[in-house]
C-alpha positions as CSV (number, residue, x, y, z in Angstrom):
1,M,195.7,91.2,143.3
2,K,199.2,93.3,143.5
3,V,200.0,91.2,140.2
4,A,197.0,91.3,138.3
5,R,196.4,95.3,139.2
6,I,200.2,95.9,137.7
7,G,199.9,93.7,134.9
8,S,196.4,96.0,134.0
9,M,198.4,98.9,134.2
10,V,201.8,97.7,132.0
11,L,199.1,96.9,129.5
12,G,197.7,100.1,129.5
13,M,200.5,102.3,129.3
14,V,201.4,100.1,126.3
15,F,198.1,100.8,124.9
16,L,198.7,104.4,125.2
17,M,202.2,104.8,123.3
18,F,201.1,102.8,120.7
19,V,198.3,103.1,119.5
20,I,196.6,106.4,121.3
21,V,199.8,108.6,121.4
22,Q,200.8,107.4,117.6
23,S,197.1,108.0,116.4
24,V,197.5,111.7,117.6
25,S,201.3,112.5,116.0
26,A,200.1,110.6,112.4
27,Q,200.9,112.6,109.8
28,A,198.5,112.4,106.5
29,L,199.8,111.8,102.8
30,P,200.7,114.8,101.5
31,G,198.3,116.3,99.2
32,D,194.5,117.0,99.8
33,W,191.9,114.6,100.9
34,F,188.5,113.9,99.7
35,K,185.5,112.2,101.3
36,G,182.5,110.4,98.9
37,K,180.7,107.3,98.0
38,I,181.2,104.5,95.3
39,S,178.7,102.5,94.0
40,L,179.4,99.3,91.7
41,K,176.1,97.2,89.6
42,G,176.7,94.4,87.0
43,Y,177.9,91.1,87.0
44,E,180.0,88.2,88.0
45,I,181.7,86.2,85.6
46,G,182.3,82.5,87.2
47,E,185.6,80.8,86.7
48,L,184.9,79.0,83.7
49,G,183.3,82.2,82.0
50,G,179.7,81.5,82.7
51,L,177.2,84.3,83.7
52,E,177.1,83.8,87.9
53,G,174.5,86.6,89.0
54,K,173.9,90.4,89.7
55,A,177.1,92.0,91.5
56,R,176.4,95.5,93.2
57,G,177.6,97.3,96.4
58,S,178.6,100.4,97.3
59,A,180.8,102.3,100.3
60,T,181.9,105.2,101.4
61,I,185.6,106.2,100.2
62,Y,188.2,108.7,101.2
63,V,190.6,109.9,97.9
64,N,194.0,111.4,99.0
65,I,195.3,113.4,95.7
66,V,199.0,115.2,95.5
67,Q,199.1,117.2,92.9
68,E,202.7,117.2,91.0
69,T,204.4,119.0,87.9
70,D,202.8,117.1,85.4
71,T,201.1,114.5,87.1
72,Y,198.4,113.8,89.9
73,T,198.9,110.7,91.8
74,V,195.4,109.5,93.4
75,T,195.1,107.1,96.5
76,T,192.0,105.7,97.3
77,C,191.1,104.1,101.4
78,V,187.9,102.1,101.8
79,E,186.1,100.7,104.8
80,D,186.6,96.4,104.6
81,T,183.3,94.9,103.5
82,E,183.7,92.7,106.5
83,Y,185.4,94.2,109.4
84,N,184.1,97.6,110.8
85,N,186.3,100.5,111.3
86,L,189.1,98.5,108.8
87,W,190.1,100.8,106.3
88,R,192.2,99.5,103.0
89,L,194.4,101.7,101.1
90,G,194.2,101.1,97.3
91,E,197.4,101.3,95.2
92,P,198.7,104.8,94.7
93,N,197.8,105.6,90.6
94,V,199.2,108.4,88.5
95,I,196.6,110.1,86.1
96,S,199.0,112.5,83.5
97,K,197.8,116.3,83.4
98,G,197.7,115.6,79.8
99,K,194.6,113.6,80.3
100,T,192.5,116.6,82.3
101,Y,191.3,119.3,80.6
102,G,189.5,122.5,81.3
103,D,190.7,125.4,83.2
104,P,192.6,124.3,86.8
105,N,191.1,126.9,89.0
106,K,187.0,126.7,87.9
107,K,186.3,123.2,85.9
108,M,187.5,120.0,84.5
109,I,187.3,116.9,82.9
110,W,189.3,114.2,84.7
111,D,190.0,111.1,82.2
112,F,191.2,108.0,83.8
113,A,189.2,106.0,81.4
114,D,191.7,106.7,78.8
115,G,195.0,105.3,79.5
116,S,194.4,105.8,83.6
117,V,193.1,103.6,86.8
118,M,191.8,104.5,89.9
119,Q,192.5,101.2,92.2
120,F,190.6,100.2,95.2
121,Y,191.7,97.6,97.4
122,G,190.2,94.1,96.3
123,P,191.8,95.0,93.9
124,I,188.9,96.6,92.5
125,Y,189.9,98.7,89.0
126,T,188.0,101.7,88.1
127,Y,188.3,103.9,85.0
128,P,186.1,107.3,85.6
129,M,185.4,109.7,83.6
130,F,185.3,112.9,86.1
131,Y,183.5,116.7,86.2
132,V,185.7,118.2,89.0
133,N,184.5,121.6,90.2
134,L,187.4,123.4,91.5
135,N,186.2,126.3,93.7
136,G,189.0,128.1,93.1
137,S,191.7,125.3,93.8
138,L,192.1,121.3,94.0
139,S,192.2,121.6,98.1
140,K,188.2,122.7,97.6
141,A,187.3,120.2,94.6
142,N,184.0,118.3,93.7
143,F,184.4,115.7,91.9
144,E,181.2,113.4,90.4
145,S,181.8,110.7,87.5
146,F,179.6,111.0,84.5
147,A,181.1,108.0,82.8
148,C,182.7,104.7,85.0
149,H,183.3,101.2,84.2
150,F,184.8,98.3,87.0
151,W,186.8,95.1,86.5
152,D,187.0,93.5,90.4
153,D,190.1,91.1,91.1
154,S,188.8,90.3,94.7
155,V,186.3,87.5,94.3
156,S,189.0,85.3,92.6
157,P,188.1,82.9,91.0
158,S,185.4,84.7,89.6
159,L,185.2,88.2,88.6
160,Q,183.0,91.1,88.6
161,L,182.8,94.2,86.1
162,G,180.2,96.6,85.3
163,S,179.2,100.4,85.8
164,C,180.0,102.3,88.7
165,S,179.2,105.6,90.4
166,I,182.2,107.9,92.4
167,T,181.3,111.0,93.8
168,F,184.2,113.0,95.8
169,K,184.8,116.4,98.1
170,N,187.1,118.0,99.9
171,V,187.7,116.9,103.8
172,D,189.8,118.0,106.3
173,A,192.7,115.1,107.0
174,S,191.5,115.3,110.4
175,K,188.3,113.5,109.6
176,V,190.2,111.1,107.6
177,P,190.5,107.6,109.4
178,T,194.1,107.2,111.0
179,G,196.1,104.6,113.1
180,P,196.7,101.3,112.3
181,L,193.5,100.3,110.9
182,G,193.1,103.9,109.4
183,C,193.8,105.8,105.8
184,I,196.6,107.7,107.8
185,I,198.7,105.2,109.1
186,P,201.3,106.6,111.6
């Protein structure tokens, strides 16, 4: 009986040290966090190039944007389609400020469709064009795609391609999923 009680206490302390304490002290990626939605619809192409049928899906997303001198680094995070509360980071991608147009404090167009990519875990490659309302700064911005196509290699050996819709707006980093299974990993 004592051994079981001591074992439970030790397990509880390990859980506290490695999960709860690390989550509380986690640091966000530098930059601004955004929360939104992605929707995809298109077609699945089979291994031999045949049309297999329609494809569609949607998910909640988090996006981290780091503003640098001549570029923005964009990292996406999406919830796993099979496991709830497991978040997957995409590869960071860079968009040149030469592919953004307008006033960086008011309204802009961001053109990922011309030589840049916004990658989601899978990999799913999206090529959106965003209307961006900055509301005075990037930290207050809202993004809405007005053109977007995707290429999904996550269903290998098949692939999916089609159109997409992506919207997101600024969110406080404390509201981003944190922890070993989150977007912000300690």
